[in-house]
N, CA, C and O atoms as CSV, one atom per row, in Angstrom:
chain,resi,resn,atom,element,x,y,z
A,1,MET,N,N,-9.484,3.506,16.380
A,1,MET,CA,C,-10.562,3.096,15.519
A,1,MET,C,C,-10.176,3.199,14.005
A,1,MET,O,O,-10.588,2.357,13.207
A,2,GLU,N,N,-9.522,4.057,13.690
A,2,GLU,CA,C,-9.036,4.156,12.168
A,2,GLU,C,C,-8.513,3.234,11.864
A,2,GLU,O,O,-8.871,2.688,10.820
A,3,ALA,N,N,-7.336,2.617,12.730
A,3,ALA,CA,C,-6.498,1.612,12.166
A,3,ALA,C,C,-7.498,0.129,11.935
A,3,ALA,O,O,-7.435,-0.598,10.943
A,4,ALA,N,N,-8.212,-0.027,12.879
A,4,ALA,CA,C,-9.199,-1.052,12.834
A,4,ALA,C,C,-9.864,-1.033,11.590
A,4,ALA,O,O,-9.860,-2.081,10.944
A,5,LEU,N,N,-10.440,-0.031,11.128
A,5,LEU,CA,C,-11.283,0.053,9.950
A,5,LEU,C,C,-10.241,-0.092,8.773
A,5,LEU,O,O,-10.710,-0.721,7.824
A,6,ARG,N,N,-9.279,0.226,8.648
A,6,ARG,CA,C,-8.290,0.108,7.627
A,6,ARG,C,C,-7.540,-1.208,7.613
A,6,ARG,O,O,-6.670,-1.391,6.761
A,7,SER,N,N,-7.855,-2.202,8.583
A,7,SER,CA,C,-6.808,-3.472,8.759
A,7,SER,C,C,-6.568,-4.142,7.592
A,7,SER,O,O,-5.427,-4.445,7.243
A,8,LYS,N,N,-7.781,-4.458,6.811
A,8,LYS,CA,C,-7.666,-5.089,5.499
A,8,LYS,C,C,-6.766,-4.374,4.655
A,8,LYS,O,O,-5.881,-5.012,4.085
A,9,ALA,N,N,-6.874,-3.009,4.473
A,9,ALA,CA,C,-6.155,-2.171,3.471
A,9,ALA,C,C,-4.807,-2.222,3.798
A,9,ALA,O,O,-3.964,-2.351,2.911
A,10,PHE,N,N,-4.456,-2.119,5.178
A,10,PHE,CA,C,-2.905,-2.391,5.746
A,10,PHE,C,C,-2.412,-3.792,5.181
A,10,PHE,O,O,-1.356,-3.929,4.563
A,11,ASP,N,N,-3.262,-4.765,5.455
A,11,ASP,CA,C,-2.746,-6.286,5.129
A,11,ASP,C,C,-2.529,-6.221,3.661
A,11,ASP,O,O,-1.560,-6.793,3.163
A,12,ASP,N,N,-3.428,-5.515,2.903
A,12,ASP,CA,C,-3.063,-5.666,0.994
A,12,ASP,C,C,-1.885,-4.871,0.890
A,12,ASP,O,O,-1.107,-5.212,-0.001
A,13,ALA,N,N,-1.488,-3.631,1.780
A,13,ALA,CA,C,-0.474,-2.904,1.592
A,13,ALA,C,C,0.703,-3.817,1.782
A,13,ALA,O,O,1.456,-4.011,0.827
A,14,ARG,N,N,0.914,-4.373,2.900
A,14,ARG,CA,C,1.907,-5.247,3.662
A,14,ARG,C,C,2.075,-6.350,2.455
A,14,ARG,O,O,3.241,-6.460,2.076
A,15,ARG,N,N,1.179,-7.132,1.827
A,15,ARG,CA,C,1.445,-7.961,0.587
A,15,ARG,C,C,1.970,-7.388,-0.582
A,15,ARG,O,O,2.900,-7.940,-1.170
A,16,PHE,N,N,1.444,-6.277,-1.007
A,16,PHE,CA,C,2.261,-5.328,-1.845
A,16,PHE,C,C,3.700,-5.255,-1.759
A,16,PHE,O,O,4.438,-5.616,-2.676
A,17,MET,N,N,4.166,-4.706,-0.471
A,17,MET,CA,C,5.472,-4.496,-0.302
A,17,MET,C,C,6.167,-5.972,-0.206
A,17,MET,O,O,7.234,-6.104,-0.806
A,18,ARG,N,N,5.683,-6.998,0.448
A,18,ARG,CA,C,6.432,-8.239,0.410
A,18,ARG,C,C,6.621,-8.652,-1.148
A,18,ARG,O,O,7.722,-9.001,-1.573
A,19,ASN,N,N,5.527,-8.592,-1.923
A,19,ASN,CA,C,5.862,-9.165,-3.121
A,19,ASN,C,C,6.838,-8.333,-3.935
A,19,ASN,O,O,7.755,-8.829,-4.589
A,20,ALA,N,N,6.599,-7.134,-3.856
A,20,ALA,CA,C,7.726,-6.110,-4.392
A,20,ALA,C,C,9.035,-6.333,-4.169
A,20,ALA,O,O,9.922,-6.150,-5.003
A,21,ALA,N,N,9.249,-6.901,-2.560
A,21,ALA,CA,C,10.838,-7.176,-2.286
A,21,ALA,C,C,11.127,-8.380,-2.739
A,21,ALA,O,O,12.315,-8.614,-2.958
A,22,ALA,N,N,10.076,-9.485,-3.004
A,22,ALA,CA,C,10.430,-10.832,-3.586
A,22,ALA,C,C,10.952,-10.717,-5.041
A,22,ALA,O,O,11.762,-11.498,-5.543
A,23,HIS,N,N,10.355,-9.582,-5.697
A,23,HIS,CA,C,10.637,-9.489,-7.096
A,23,HIS,C,C,11.773,-8.345,-7.496
A,23,HIS,O,O,11.808,-7.937,-8.657
A,24,GLY,N,N,12.696,-7.841,-6.505
A,24,GLY,CA,C,13.563,-6.707,-6.648
A,24,GLY,C,C,12.903,-5.352,-6.331
A,24,GLY,O,O,13.558,-4.387,-6.726
A,25,GLY,N,N,11.918,-5.116,-5.795
A,25,GLY,CA,C,11.412,-3.863,-5.392
A,25,GLY,C,C,10.613,-3.156,-6.456
A,25,GLY,O,O,10.198,-3.758,-7.446
A,26,VAL,N,N,10.412,-1.943,-6.255
A,26,VAL,CA,C,9.654,-1.027,-7.119
A,26,VAL,C,C,10.643,0.184,-7.265
A,26,VAL,O,O,11.443,0.538,-6.400
A,27,ALA,N,N,10.453,0.795,-8.563
A,27,ALA,CA,C,11.078,2.157,-8.972
A,27,ALA,C,C,10.044,3.206,-8.625
A,27,ALA,O,O,8.888,3.106,-8.216
A,28,ALA,N,N,10.838,4.274,-8.923
A,28,ALA,CA,C,10.336,5.742,-8.202
A,28,ALA,C,C,9.149,5.892,-9.270
A,28,ALA,O,O,9.021,5.340,-10.363
A,29,HIS,N,N,8.381,6.747,-8.660
A,29,HIS,CA,C,6.987,7.366,-9.423
A,29,HIS,C,C,5.913,6.080,-9.476
A,29,HIS,O,O,5.099,5.854,-10.371
A,30,THR,N,N,6.135,5.347,-8.321
A,30,THR,CA,C,5.126,4.185,-8.246
A,30,THR,C,C,4.146,4.571,-7.097
A,30,THR,O,O,4.511,4.976,-5.993
A,31,ALA,N,N,2.761,4.380,-7.526
A,31,ALA,CA,C,1.962,4.769,-6.468
A,31,ALA,C,C,0.718,3.845,-6.544
A,31,ALA,O,O,0.183,3.609,-7.627
A,32,LYS,N,N,0.324,3.391,-5.520
A,32,LYS,CA,C,-0.766,2.171,-5.211
A,32,LYS,C,C,-1.650,2.597,-3.957
A,32,LYS,O,O,-1.219,2.954,-2.860
A,33,SER,N,N,-2.873,2.493,-4.323
A,33,SER,CA,C,-3.844,2.858,-3.167
A,33,SER,C,C,-4.585,1.532,-2.888
A,33,SER,O,O,-4.967,0.784,-3.787
A,34,PHE,N,N,-4.749,1.312,-1.625
A,34,PHE,CA,C,-5.663,0.121,-1.292
A,34,PHE,C,C,-7.046,0.591,-0.346
A,34,PHE,O,O,-7.014,0.908,0.843
A,35,LEU,N,N,-8.054,0.546,-1.086
A,35,LEU,CA,C,-9.379,1.123,-0.612
A,35,LEU,C,C,-9.723,0.406,0.807
A,35,LEU,O,O,-9.224,-0.687,1.077
A,36,VAL,N,N,-10.445,0.959,1.540
A,36,VAL,CA,C,-11.149,0.419,2.620
A,36,VAL,C,C,-12.325,-0.005,2.133
A,36,VAL,O,O,-13.150,0.838,1.781
A,37,ARG,N,N,-12.568,-1.190,2.044
A,37,ARG,CA,C,-13.921,-1.752,1.412
A,37,ARG,C,C,-15.116,-1.316,2.416
A,37,ARG,O,O,-15.035,-1.333,3.644
A,38,GLY,N,N,-16.205,-0.936,1.674
A,38,GLY,CA,C,-17.168,-0.826,2.293
A,38,GLY,C,C,-17.370,0.374,2.994
A,38,GLY,O,O,-18.419,0.592,3.599
A,39,ASP,N,N,-16.133,1.420,2.938
A,39,ASP,CA,C,-16.326,2.669,3.376
A,39,ASP,C,C,-17.020,3.847,2.524
A,39,ASP,O,O,-16.741,4.047,1.342
A,40,ARG,N,N,-17.843,4.514,3.167
A,40,ARG,CA,C,-18.455,5.495,2.277
A,40,ARG,C,C,-17.592,6.837,2.083
A,40,ARG,O,O,-17.833,7.698,1.237
A,41,HIS,N,N,-16.518,6.862,3.038
A,41,HIS,CA,C,-15.818,8.195,3.229
A,41,HIS,C,C,-14.628,8.220,2.164
A,41,HIS,O,O,-13.970,9.243,1.971
A,42,GLY,N,N,-14.412,7.087,1.525
A,42,GLY,CA,C,-13.268,7.178,0.474
A,42,GLY,C,C,-11.805,7.182,1.375
A,42,GLY,O,O,-10.862,7.946,1.168
A,43,ARG,N,N,-11.876,6.133,2.418
A,43,ARG,CA,C,-10.503,5.961,3.287
A,43,ARG,C,C,-9.830,4.958,2.515
A,43,ARG,O,O,-10.373,3.989,1.983
A,44,ARG,N,N,-8.478,5.285,2.486
A,44,ARG,CA,C,-7.534,4.242,1.862
A,44,ARG,C,C,-6.246,4.363,2.617
A,44,ARG,O,O,-6.057,5.244,3.456
A,45,VAL,N,N,-5.342,3.423,2.284
A,45,VAL,CA,C,-3.938,3.449,2.446
A,45,VAL,C,C,-3.187,3.694,1.113
A,45,VAL,O,O,-3.508,3.154,0.055
A,46,ASP,N,N,-2.214,4.511,1.256
A,46,ASP,CA,C,-1.554,4.798,0.113
A,46,ASP,C,C,-0.053,4.418,0.211
A,46,ASP,O,O,0.515,4.527,1.298
A,47,ILE,N,N,0.556,4.011,-0.796
A,47,ILE,CA,C,2.050,3.696,-0.933
A,47,ILE,C,C,2.435,4.638,-2.225
A,47,ILE,O,O,1.814,4.758,-3.281
A,48,GLU,N,N,3.582,5.232,-1.831
A,48,GLU,CA,C,4.017,6.259,-2.892
A,48,GLU,C,C,5.609,6.156,-2.907
A,48,GLU,O,O,6.198,6.293,-1.835
A,49,VAL,N,N,6.276,5.940,-3.987
A,49,VAL,CA,C,7.603,5.864,-4.023
A,49,VAL,C,C,8.040,6.998,-5.025
A,49,VAL,O,O,7.742,6.953,-6.219
A,50,GLN,N,N,8.674,7.890,-4.529
A,50,GLN,CA,C,8.769,9.198,-5.225
A,50,GLN,C,C,10.119,9.397,-5.759
A,50,GLN,O,O,10.276,10.342,-6.532
A,51,SER,N,N,11.074,8.683,-5.477
A,51,SER,CA,C,12.435,8.597,-5.917
A,51,SER,C,C,13.290,7.208,-5.703
A,51,SER,O,O,12.976,6.511,-4.738
A,52,GLY,N,N,14.112,6.876,-6.365
A,52,GLY,CA,C,14.820,5.744,-6.159
A,52,GLY,C,C,14.195,4.400,-6.197
A,52,GLY,O,O,13.237,4.213,-6.947
A,53,MET,N,N,14.642,3.486,-5.475
A,53,MET,CA,C,13.976,2.095,-5.096
A,53,MET,C,C,13.520,1.953,-3.831
A,53,MET,O,O,13.967,2.575,-2.867
A,54,ALA,N,N,12.642,1.154,-3.798
A,54,ALA,CA,C,11.796,0.686,-2.397
A,54,ALA,C,C,11.673,-0.632,-2.276
A,54,ALA,O,O,11.572,-1.284,-3.315
A,55,PHE,N,N,11.659,-1.190,-1.222
A,55,PHE,CA,C,11.223,-2.696,-0.916
A,55,PHE,C,C,12.244,-3.615,-1.566
A,55,PHE,O,O,11.913,-4.797,-1.659
A,56,GLY,N,N,13.425,-3.255,-2.026
A,56,GLY,CA,C,14.155,-4.115,-2.563
A,56,GLY,C,C,15.353,-4.771,-1.779
A,56,GLY,O,O,16.059,-5.617,-2.327
């Protein structure tokens, strides 16, 4: 059920990763949150890059 609620946020996160890969990736200390629209509980999908490069 949680995954179904977050499906649009997961889609947005996938799009972020694909776009990052197409442009050489993202460097460390990148944080991006994708909110679950219409959710009163503040659920979200987070991507964090804490060191190095990702999606490149």
